[in-house]
N, CA, C and O atoms as a printed pandas DataFrame, in Angstrom:
     atom_number atom_name residue_name chain_id  residue_number  x_coord  y_coord  z_coord
0              1         N          UNK        A               1   79.859   39.233  107.888
1              2        CA          UNK        A               1   81.018   39.538  107.061
2              3         C          UNK        A               1   82.073   40.227  107.916
3              4         O          UNK        A               1   81.758   41.135  108.686
4              5         N          UNK        A               2   83.287   39.809  107.785
5              6        CA          UNK        A               2   84.385   40.348  108.566
6              7         C          UNK        A               2   84.853   41.684  107.987
7              8         O          UNK        A               2   84.877   41.875  106.771
8              9         N          UNK        A               3   85.222   42.596  108.875
9             10        CA          UNK        A               3   85.731   43.897  108.451
10            11         C          UNK        A               3   87.162   43.740  107.927
11            12         O          UNK        A               3   87.890   42.848  108.364
12            13         N          UNK        A               4   87.564   44.609  106.989
13            14        CA          UNK        A               4   88.921   44.521  106.431
14            15         C          UNK        A               4   89.995   44.828  107.476
15            16         O          UNK        A               4   89.758   45.536  108.455
16            17         N          UNK        A               5   91.172   44.275  107.237
17            18        CA          UNK        A               5   92.345   44.541  108.063
18            19         C          UNK        A               5   93.170   45.613  107.355
19            20         O          UNK        A               5   93.424   45.523  106.154
20            21         N          UNK        A               6   93.585   46.631  108.115
21            22        CA          UNK        A               6   94.344   47.753  107.570
22            23         C          UNK        A               6   95.669   47.853  108.320
23            24         O          UNK        A               6   95.709   47.697  109.540
24            25         N          UNK        A               7   96.730   48.108  107.603
25            26        CA          UNK        A               7   98.029   48.317  108.230
26            27         C          UNK        A               7   97.973   49.546  109.122
27            28         O          UNK        A               7   97.313   50.532  108.797
28            29         N          UNK        A               8   98.664   49.481  110.238
29            30        CA          UNK        A               8   98.758   50.633  111.134
30            31         C          UNK        A               8   99.671   51.701  110.546
31            32         O          UNK        A               8   99.680   52.843  111.006
32            33         N          UNK        A               9  100.438   51.325  109.527
33            34        CA          UNK        A               9  101.431   52.230  108.965
34            35         C          UNK        A               9  102.784   52.059  109.635
35            36         O          UNK        A               9  103.768   52.690  109.249
36            37         N          UNK        A              10  102.817   51.199  110.641
37            38        CA          UNK        A              10  104.048   50.915  111.372
38            39         C          UNK        A              10  104.319   49.412  111.253
39            40         O          UNK        A              10  103.726   48.627  111.993
40            41         N          UNK        A              11  105.201   48.997  110.340
41            42        CA          UNK        A              11  105.423   47.567  110.111
42            43         C          UNK        A              11  105.755   46.778  111.381
43            44         O          UNK        A              11  105.289   45.650  111.544
44            45         N          UNK        A              12  106.547   47.353  112.271
45            46        CA          UNK        A              12  106.896   46.640  113.507
46            47         C          UNK        A              12  105.651   46.397  114.359
47            48         O          UNK        A              12  105.520   45.339  114.975
48            49         N          UNK        A              13  104.746   47.360  114.398
49            50        CA          UNK        A              13  103.503   47.191  115.148
50            51         C          UNK        A              13  102.612   46.157  114.468
51            52         O          UNK        A              13  102.037   45.303  115.141
52            53         N          UNK        A              14  102.492   46.222  113.152
53            54        CA          UNK        A              14  101.661   45.257  112.427
54            55         C          UNK        A              14  102.104   43.818  112.709
55            56         O          UNK        A              14  101.268   42.921  112.818
56            57         N          UNK        A              15  103.407   43.601  112.827
57            58        CA          UNK        A              15  103.908   42.245  113.103
58            59         C          UNK        A              15  103.473   41.752  114.479
59            60         O          UNK        A              15  103.377   40.544  114.698
60            61         N          UNK        A              16  103.210   42.658  115.399
61            62        CA          UNK        A              16  102.784   42.281  116.751
62            63         C          UNK        A              16  101.282   42.031  116.849
63            64         O          UNK        A              16  100.824   41.372  117.783
64            65         N          UNK        A              17  100.526   42.543  115.912
65            66        CA          UNK        A              17   99.068   42.445  115.963
66            67         C          UNK        A              17   98.593   41.089  115.451
67            68         O          UNK        A              17   99.207   40.518  114.550
68            69         N          UNK        A              18   97.495   40.564  116.025
69            70        CA          UNK        A              18   97.020   39.223  115.670
70            71         C          UNK        A              18   96.764   39.007  114.179
71            72         O          UNK        A              18   97.021   37.913  113.678
72            73         N          UNK        A              19   96.277   39.988  113.470
73            74        CA          UNK        A              19   95.938   39.811  112.055
74            75         C          UNK        A              19   96.891   40.567  111.132
75            76         O          UNK        A              19   96.622   40.706  109.938
76            77         N          UNK        A              20   98.003   41.054  111.684
77            78        CA          UNK        A              20   98.966   41.791  110.877
78            79         C          UNK        A              20   98.529   43.206  110.563
79            80         O          UNK        A              20   99.055   43.832  109.642
80            81         N          UNK        A              21   97.581   43.709  111.312
81            82        CA          UNK        A              21   97.054   45.063  111.131
82            83         C          UNK        A              21   95.863   45.256  112.044
83            84         O          UNK        A              21   95.660   44.487  112.983
84            85         N          UNK        A              22   95.082   46.273  111.773
85            86        CA          UNK        A              22   93.930   46.616  112.606
86            87         C          UNK        A              22   92.643   46.386  111.835
87            88         O          UNK        A              22   92.545   46.729  110.657
88            89         N          UNK        A              23   91.672   45.813  112.495
89            90        CA          UNK        A              23   90.383   45.545  111.858
90            91         C          UNK        A              23   89.526   46.810  111.927
91            92         O          UNK        A              23   89.294   47.354  113.006
92            93         N          UNK        A              24   89.061   47.269  110.767
93            94        CA          UNK        A              24   88.188   48.443  110.732
94            95         C          UNK        A              24   86.936   48.174  111.554
95            96         O          UNK        A              24   86.399   47.066  111.542
96            97         N          UNK        A              25   86.477   49.191  112.264
97            98        CA          UNK        A              25   85.259   49.078  113.054
98            99         C          UNK        A              25   85.459   48.442  114.412
99           100         O          UNK        A              25   84.486   48.191  115.125
100          101         N          UNK        A              26   86.696   48.176  114.785
101          102        CA          UNK        A              26   86.947   47.541  116.078
102          103         C          UNK        A              26   87.397   48.576  117.104
103          104         O          UNK        A              26   87.803   49.685  116.758
104          105         N          UNK        A              27   87.317   48.193  118.351
105          106        CA          UNK        A              27   87.794   49.023  119.450
106          107         C          UNK        A              27   89.225   48.610  119.732
107          108         O          UNK        A              27   89.520   47.420  119.850
108          109         N          UNK        A              28   90.101   49.571  119.839
109          110        CA          UNK        A              28   91.507   49.283  120.091
110          111         C          UNK        A              28   91.904   49.906  121.414
111          112         O          UNK        A              28   91.722   51.105  121.625
112          113         N          UNK        A              29   92.440   49.098  122.295
113          114        CA          UNK        A              29   92.953   49.602  123.569
114          115         C          UNK        A              29   94.460   49.717  123.433
115          116         O          UNK        A              29   95.142   48.737  123.133
116          117         N          UNK        A              30   94.969   50.907  123.654
117          118        CA          UNK        A              30   96.379   51.207  123.428
118          119         C          UNK        A              30   96.963   51.602  124.775
119          120         O          UNK        A              30   96.558   52.614  125.345
120          121         N          UNK        A              31   97.900   50.831  125.291
121          122        CA          UNK        A              31   98.485   51.095  126.602
122          123         C          UNK        A              31   99.980   51.320  126.459
123          124         O          UNK        A              31  100.640   50.725  125.608
124          125         N          UNK        A              32  100.495   52.192  127.311
125          126        CA          UNK        A              32  101.934   52.375  127.361
126          127         C          UNK        A              32  102.399   52.037  128.767
127          128         O          UNK        A              32  101.587   52.020  129.691
128          129         N          UNK        A              33  103.678   51.770  128.950
129          130        CA          UNK        A              33  104.175   51.405  130.278
130          131         C          UNK        A              33  103.878   52.501  131.293
131          132         O          UNK        A              33  103.940   53.692  130.986
132          133         N          UNK        A              34  103.556   52.073  132.500
133          134        CA          UNK        A              34  103.295   53.031  133.564
134          135         C          UNK        A              34  104.625   53.497  134.138
135          136         O          UNK        A              34  105.542   52.700  134.335
136          137         N          UNK        A              35  104.720   54.788  134.402
137          138        CA          UNK        A              35  105.940   55.346  134.974
138          139         C          UNK        A              35  106.090   54.849  136.408
139          140         O          UNK        A              35  105.133   54.883  137.182
140          141         N          UNK        A              36  107.266   54.397  136.758
141          142        CA          UNK        A              36  107.500   53.915  138.120
142          143         C          UNK        A              36  108.043   55.010  139.021
143          144         O          UNK        A              36  107.994   54.887  140.244
144          145         N          UNK        A              37  108.556   56.069  138.436
145          146        CA          UNK        A              37  109.148   57.140  139.234
146          147         C          UNK        A              37  108.319   58.418  139.205
147          148         O          UNK        A              37  108.784   59.470  139.645
148          149         N          UNK        A              38  107.094   58.333  138.691
149          150        CA          UNK        A              38  106.231   59.508  138.634
150          151         C          UNK        A              38  106.501   60.400  137.439
151          152         O          UNK        A              38  105.826   61.415  137.264
152          153         N          UNK        A              39  107.471   60.044  136.615
153          154        CA          UNK        A              39  107.808   60.829  135.432
154          155         C          UNK        A              39  107.227   60.121  134.212
155          156         O          UNK        A              39  107.322   58.900  134.089
156          157         N          UNK        A              40  106.633   60.884  133.327
157          158        CA          UNK        A              40  106.037   60.299  132.121
158          159         C          UNK        A              40  107.094   59.542  131.321
159          160         O          UNK        A              40  108.255   59.949  131.270
160          161         N          UNK        A              41  106.686   58.450  130.703
161          162        CA          UNK        A              41  107.624   57.630  129.937
162          163         C          UNK        A              41  107.945   58.223  128.571
163          164         O          UNK        A              41  108.947   57.854  127.959
164          165         N          UNK        A              42  107.114   59.130  128.089
165          166        CA          UNK        A              42  107.304   59.753  126.773
166          167         C          UNK        A              42  107.421   58.703  125.676
167          168         O          UNK        A              42  108.182   58.866  124.722
168          169         N          UNK        A              43  106.654   57.617  125.824
169          170        CA          UNK        A              43  106.704   56.534  124.847
170          171         C          UNK        A              43  105.990   56.895  123.554
171          172         O          UNK        A              43  106.165   56.209  122.547
172          173         N          UNK        A              44  105.194   57.949  123.555
173          174        CA          UNK        A              44  104.524   58.384  122.341
174          175         C          UNK        A              44  103.237   57.655  122.026
175          176         O          UNK        A              44  102.790   57.669  120.879
176          177         N          UNK        A              45  102.622   57.010  123.021
177          178        CA          UNK        A              45  101.403   56.233  122.772
178          179         C          UNK        A              45  100.290   57.102  122.204
179          180         O          UNK        A              45   99.575   56.669  121.300
180          181         N          UNK        A              46  100.129   58.310  122.712
181          182        CA          UNK        A              46   99.062   59.180  122.214
182          183         C          UNK        A              46   99.335   59.595  120.773
183          184         O          UNK        A              46   98.421   59.609  119.949
184          185         N          UNK        A              47  100.574   59.929  120.467
185          186        CA          UNK        A              47  100.921   60.308  119.091
186          187         C          UNK        A              47  100.694   59.152  118.131
187          188         O          UNK        A              47  100.155   59.348  117.042
188          189         N          UNK        A              48  101.102   57.942  118.524
189          190        CA          UNK        A              48  100.864   56.764  117.686
190          191         C          UNK        A              48   99.372   56.528  117.500
191          192         O          UNK        A              48   98.914   56.253  116.391
192          193         N          UNK        A              49   98.614   56.637  118.591
193          194        CA          UNK        A              49   97.168   56.401  118.512
194          195         C          UNK        A              49   96.511   57.367  117.536
195          196         O          UNK        A              49   95.664   56.962  116.740
196          197         N          UNK        A              50   96.890   58.625  117.590
197          198        CA          UNK        A              50   96.310   59.617  116.678
198          199         C          UNK        A              50   96.708   59.344  115.231
199          200         O          UNK        A              50   95.871   59.428  114.332
200          201         N          UNK        A              51   97.974   59.019  115.003
201          202        CA          UNK        A              51   98.436   58.744  113.638
202          203         C          UNK        A              51   97.737   57.517  113.057
203          204         O          UNK        A              51   97.325   57.527  111.897
204          205         N          UNK        A              52   97.604   56.471  113.853
205          206        CA          UNK        A              52   96.934   55.260  113.381
206          207         C          UNK        A              52   95.452   55.531  113.167
207          208         O          UNK        A              52   94.862   55.020  112.215
208          209         N          UNK        A              53   94.842   56.329  114.040
209          210        CA          UNK        A              53   93.431   56.679  113.873
210          211         C          UNK        A              53   93.169   57.391  112.560
211          212         O          UNK        A              53   92.187   57.094  111.879
212          213         N          UNK        A              54   94.021   58.312  112.200
213          214        CA          UNK        A              54   93.880   59.032  110.930
214          215         C          UNK        A              54   94.048   58.063  109.761
215          216         O          UNK        A              54   93.328   58.154  108.767
216          217         N          UNK        A              55   94.992   57.143  109.883
217          218        CA          UNK        A              55   95.207   56.148  108.817
218          219         C          UNK        A              55   93.975   55.256  108.644
219          220         O          UNK        A              55   93.569   54.970  107.518
220          221         N          UNK        A              56   93.387   54.821  109.746
221          222        CA          UNK        A              56   92.191   53.978  109.677
222          223         C          UNK        A              56   91.012   54.747  109.100
223          224         O          UNK        A              56   90.217   54.199  108.336
224          225         N          UNK        A              57   90.904   56.009  109.467
225          226        CA          UNK        A              57   89.829   56.860  108.935
226          227         C          UNK        A              57   89.940   56.938  107.413
227          228         O          UNK        A              57   88.940   56.807  106.706
228          229         N          UNK        A              58   91.148   57.150  106.914
229          230        CA          UNK        A              58   91.351   57.238  105.465
230          231         C          UNK        A              58   91.064   55.894  104.792
231          232         O          UNK        A              58   90.452   55.847  103.725
232          233         N          UNK        A              59   91.510   54.800  105.423
233          234        CA          UNK        A              59   91.294   53.472  104.842
234          235         C          UNK        A              59   89.816   53.121  104.767
235          236         O          UNK        A              59   89.388   52.400  103.866
236          237         N          UNK        A              60   89.036   53.633  105.714
237          238        CA          UNK        A              60   87.600   53.355  105.730
238          239         C          UNK        A              60   86.842   54.262  104.774
239          240         O          UNK        A              60   85.640   54.089  104.566
240          241         N          UNK        A              61   87.548   55.235  104.187
241          242        CA          UNK        A              61   86.906   56.159  103.259
242          243         C          UNK        A              61   86.002   57.158  103.955
243          244         O          UNK        A              61   85.079   57.702  103.347
244          245         N          UNK        A              62   86.270   57.399  105.239
245          246        CA          UNK        A              62   85.460   58.360  105.989
246          247         C          UNK        A              62   85.905   59.779  105.679
247          248         O          UNK        A              62   87.086   60.012  105.422
248          249         N          UNK        A              63   84.985   60.726  105.697
249          250        CA          UNK        A              63   85.373   62.115  105.460
250          251         C          UNK        A              63   86.243   62.630  106.599
251          252         O          UNK        A              63   86.118   62.190  107.742
252          253         N          UNK        A              64   87.112   63.552  106.274
253          254        CA          UNK        A              64   87.942   64.147  107.316
254          255         C          UNK        A              64   87.066   64.965  108.248
255          256         O          UNK        A              64   85.942   65.332  107.907
256          257         N          UNK        A              65   87.596   65.243  109.423
257          258        CA          UNK        A              65   86.849   66.021  110.395
258          259         C          UNK        A              65   85.987   65.182  111.316
259          260         O          UNK        A              65   85.235   65.727  112.124
260          261         N          UNK        A              66   86.083   63.853  111.208
261          262        CA          UNK        A              66   85.334   62.965  112.102
262          263         C          UNK        A              66   86.026   62.921  113.456
263          264         O          UNK        A              66   87.166   63.367  113.589
264          265         N          UNK        A              67   85.352   62.392  114.445
265          266        CA          UNK        A              67   85.898   62.344  115.804
266          267         C          UNK        A              67   86.708   61.075  116.044
267          268         O          UNK        A              67   86.398   60.006  115.519
268          269         N          UNK        A              68   87.737   61.223  116.838
269          270        CA          UNK        A              68   88.532   60.112  117.333
270          271         C          UNK        A              68   88.647   60.315  118.832
271          272         O          UNK        A              68   89.094   61.372  119.279
272          273         N          UNK        A              69   88.255   59.333  119.608
273          274        CA          UNK        A              69   88.300   59.477  121.057
274          275         C          UNK        A              69   89.576   58.852  121.596
275          276         O          UNK        A              69   89.875   57.687  121.331
276          277         N          UNK        A              70   90.324   59.647  122.359
277          278        CA          UNK        A              70   91.506   59.163  123.051
278          279         C          UNK        A              70   91.290   59.458  124.526
279          280         O          UNK        A              70   91.059   60.606  124.905
280          281         N          UNK        A              71   91.361   58.434  125.353
281          282        CA          UNK        A              71   91.189   58.608  126.792
282          283         C          UNK        A              71   92.550   58.470  127.439
283          284         O          UNK        A              71   93.203   57.432  127.324
284          285         N          UNK        A              72   92.973   59.517  128.115
285          286        CA          UNK        A              72   94.265   59.536  128.789
286          287         C          UNK        A              72   94.010   59.369  130.279
287          288         O          UNK        A              72   93.533   60.296  130.933
288          289         N          UNK        A              73   94.317   58.218  130.813
289          290        CA          UNK        A              73   94.026   57.967  132.221
290          291         C          UNK        A              73   94.978   58.690  133.161
291          292         O          UNK        A              73   94.724   58.756  134.364
292          293         N          UNK        A              74   96.058   59.225  132.639
293          294        CA          UNK        A              74   97.032   59.929  133.465
294          295         C          UNK        A              74   96.824   61.435  133.501
295          296         O          UNK        A              74   97.145   62.078  134.501
296          297         N          UNK        A              75   96.299   61.999  132.439
297          298        CA          UNK        A              75   96.287   63.447  132.399
298          299         C          UNK        A              75   95.027   64.016  131.959
299          300         O          UNK        A              75   94.894   65.237  131.884
């Protein structure tokens, strides 16, 4: 049985995703552009990842206080 698709909460992002949202229970790799001048791009990838993670947690009916892993390869 396929897991449900949940909106990221960001319509522009949902339009870019293969199923128009995120599949619950899946692994999502979130990348932002690499800085070419050594200065962070401030694209907000970590903030988006956290916001979408909380949205998916709520959509799955999981209790609050669960873990969300974010790996920052730069810092």
